N, C-alpha and C positions, 0 to 999 in steps of 0.2 A: 131572903127571897129563895124560894126553892121551885123545882119544876118537875114535871112528869111528861114523858113523850113516848110515842111509838112511831117508828118510821113507816111511811106510806100515806094513806089517805087520812089516818087519824091525826087530829090536830095536836100540836104541842101546846101545853097549858102552863101559864105562869100562876103561881099562888103567892100571896103575901104571907107574912109570918103567922097571921091568924088563921091561915088555911082557906082564905077566900080567893076564889079564881079572879085574876085581874084581866087576863087577856088569853085568847085562844087563837092560834094561828097554825097554818100548814107549813110543814118543813119539807125541804127538797132532798135532804141527805142526812144519813146517820153520822155520828162522830167519826172523824177520820183526819189524818194529817199526812203530809209529805215532808221530806227532809230537804229538798232542793227547790230553789227558785228558778224560773217562774212557775214550775209545776208541770206535771205530766197528765194529759187527758185520759189516756187509754187505761190507767189504773184507777180511775175515779169510780165511786159507787154512790149513786147511779151515774151512768154516762151522761154528760150534758147533751141536751137536745139543741142542735145548731141549725136544723133546717125545718121549716114548716112546709110540709108537702102541699098544703093548700095555697101557698104563695105562688102566684103565677106572674112571671115577668111580662113587661109590656114595652121592651126595647128602650127603656128610659136612659140606659147607658150604652146603647149600641155603639160598638167600635171604639169605646173609651178604654184607656189603659190605667189601671189602678195599682199603686203600691200600698200594701197594708202590712205594717210591721207587726210581728207576733201573731200572724193569722194562721199559724199552724194549729191553733186551738182557740177555745174561748170566744170572746166577743169579736175578735178579728176574724176568726173562721166563719162566724155567722155573717159578717159583712161580705167576705169573699164569696160565699155561696150566693148570697142575694145579688151581688154585683154581677156574677156569671149568669144568673137567671135573667138579668136585665140587659145582657149582651156585652158585658165588659170582659176584658182580659185582665188577669190579676197576677201580680208579682208579690211573693211572700218572703220577706226577709225574716229569718228566725234565728234563734240562738243555737241550741243543740238538741232540740226535741225532734230527732230525725224520724222516729216512727209516727209521731203525730203529724208531722209535716207530710210524710209519704201518704198517710191515710187521707189527709185533706186533698192532696193533689189528685189522688185516685178518685175521690168522690166528685171533684170538679170535672175531671175528664169523663166520668160516667154521665155527667149532665151535658156533655158536648162542649165544655169550656176549655180554655187554655190557661195553664198556670205555670209560672217559673218559680222555683224554690231557690233561695240564696241563704246559706248558713253563715253566720258571723256575729260579731259583737258590736252593737251600736255605740258602745263607749269609744270604739276606735274610729277616729274620723275617716280613715282610709276606707272603711267598710261602706260608708255612705257614698263615696265616690264609686266604689265597685257596684253598689246597687243601681245607681243611675246609669253607669256604663253598660252593664248587662241588660238592663231594661231597654234602653235605646237600641242595643244590638239585636235584641230579640223581637221587640215590638215597634220600634221606631219613634215612639212618642210617650209622653206621660200627661195624663189629664187629671188624675185624682191621687192625692196623698192622704193616707190615714195613718196618723202617729198613734198607734195603739199599744205598742209593747211597753211593758213596765214591770217593776218589782215592788213588793211591799213586805215589811217585816213587823210582826207584832212586837212591841216593846212597851213595858208597863210604865216606864218613866223616861224622862229625857236622859238621865244618867245611864240608862241601860243601852243607849244607842252608841255604839262604837264609832270611832272616826272612820273605820273601814266600811261599816254599814252605811253611814251617812253619805260617804263619797260614792259608793256604788249606787245608792238610790238616786242621788242627784244626777249622776253621769248616765245612767240608763234612761231615767224618766225625762230629764231636761236636756242634757247635753246631746243625747242621741237624737231627740226631736229637733234640736237646733241644727246640728250637723246635717241631717238628712233634708230638712226643709230648705236649708241654704243651698244644697246641691241640686234639689229638684226645681227650685224656683225659676231659674233661667229657662226652664223647658215648659213652663206653664203659660197658658194664653187666656184670652178673654173667654169666660164661661167655665174655666176650670176651678177645681175646689180643693181646699185643704181642710181636713177634719182632725181635730186633736181630742184625745180622751183625757178628761179630768175625772173628777169623782164626787159623788155625794158627800164623801167625808170631808171635802174642803169646805162645805157650806154649813156643817155642824161641828166641825173640829174634833174628829175622832181622837180621843186621848191616848189610845195605844198605837197610833200610827202617825206620830209627830213628824218624822222625816218624810214619809209618804205624802201626808197632807201638805207639807211645805212645797213639794214638787208639783203637786196637783193645783195648788194655788198659783204657782208660777206659770203653769200652763194656761190658766184663765187669763192672766195678764198678757202672756205672749199672744194668745188668740186675739184678744181685743186690740192690741197695739198693731199687730200685723194686718188684721182686717182693715183698720183705718189706712195703713200704709199702702195697701194693695187695692183699695176700693175703686180708685179711678182707673186702674188697669183691668177692672171687672173680674178679678180673681177673688173668690169668696173664701173667707176663713171663719170656721165655726168650731164649737166644741160640744161634746156630749159628756154629761155627768151622770154615769150610771149609778144605780143603787146596788143592792146585793144581787148579783147574777152568779149562777153556778158554774164557775170556771176553775181551771187548775190553780189559779192564783189564791183561791180561798183556802183549800187544805194545805197549800204550800206556805201560807202566812199564819193562820190562826191555830191556837191550841185545839186539839180535836174536840174538847168538850164545848167549845163555842160554836162549832159548825151548825148544829141543829137550830140554834136560836137566831142565826143571821137572817135578816129580813123581817124580824119580828116588829121592828120599830116603824115599819111602813104602814100607812093608813090601810092598805090593801091586805095587811097582815100576812104577807108571804114574800119570799125571794122570787126570782125569775129565771127561766132558761135563756141561753144566749139568743135563740131565734127570735125572741120578743123584742130584741133591740135592732134586728136587721133592717126593718123598714125605715128606721131613723137615719141609718147610715145612707140608705138609698135616697131619702128625701134631701139630705144635705149635699149629696154628690151630684144630684140631677138638677135639671132646670126647674123642678117643682119648687125649689128654694131660691129662685133667681133674685129675690129681693131680701134675702136673709144673709147677713154677715155680721161677725162680731158677737154672735149669740152663743149662750150656753143652753142646750136642750136637756131638760131634766127628765130622765127615765128612772124613777125610783119608787114607783108604787105609792107615792104620796108621803114618803119619809120627810122630804123637804118641800115646802110649798111657798110660793111667792117669790 
């Protein structure tokens, strides 16, 4: 298999060994990589598009308070922007991406919204306590929790995954979600919502992300069990399984040569920008999904169906 591509509007083309074109698809980014997880947005080329200027809020989340982990950039950032447009106040716990977080806060404030930034490590149980305490101190309540933060590392085989990498992936993606949800839960009430981020990779078994896929499968189970546990309290719990979106996690994970082909497996033959996921966050956070719980919403351009 070989390929030829040009960055921009020109499609990326796959050819078989006989030189026949197999598939043509659009790419979002040229080859690039970053050395640190979970990645930095401001150095990406091109910059992710996190806001759709044509999206007009209609007060679906008026006076709600949302905690969105990892919303300094990527999909979490797109959710934060949309939530603010719908009238919510947002709290953004993030790791150490201070410049991205500052830019996000400034953007939200230009929209007339309120944003609280809290830096720390979700692997540390005490950080979850700090998040909840500072949120209540600032805004007095919590209505929405989005467990979005995560890490992923490309590893060709199981033997390539070190104990340290496995431990970090599990603790950021699963332990962090567990700790924060447990701290937030006593403050949620009827009509409130929890949204967890799983991944399309869970449903087809990405062979180079074994530890990551393991955590994202755990998130599906956590979502379904917690949804049943909280159903009679009328607190909804759902998950989103994104396909390939252009976020800092991609160049921070994959070898640079793989970046242009990400999203090619989707039926729509492309990846997506973060703003395209924002309305799904709003749907699951708002009363529009009042009869939806324990579900996984698939936003993947048709990569996985059924």
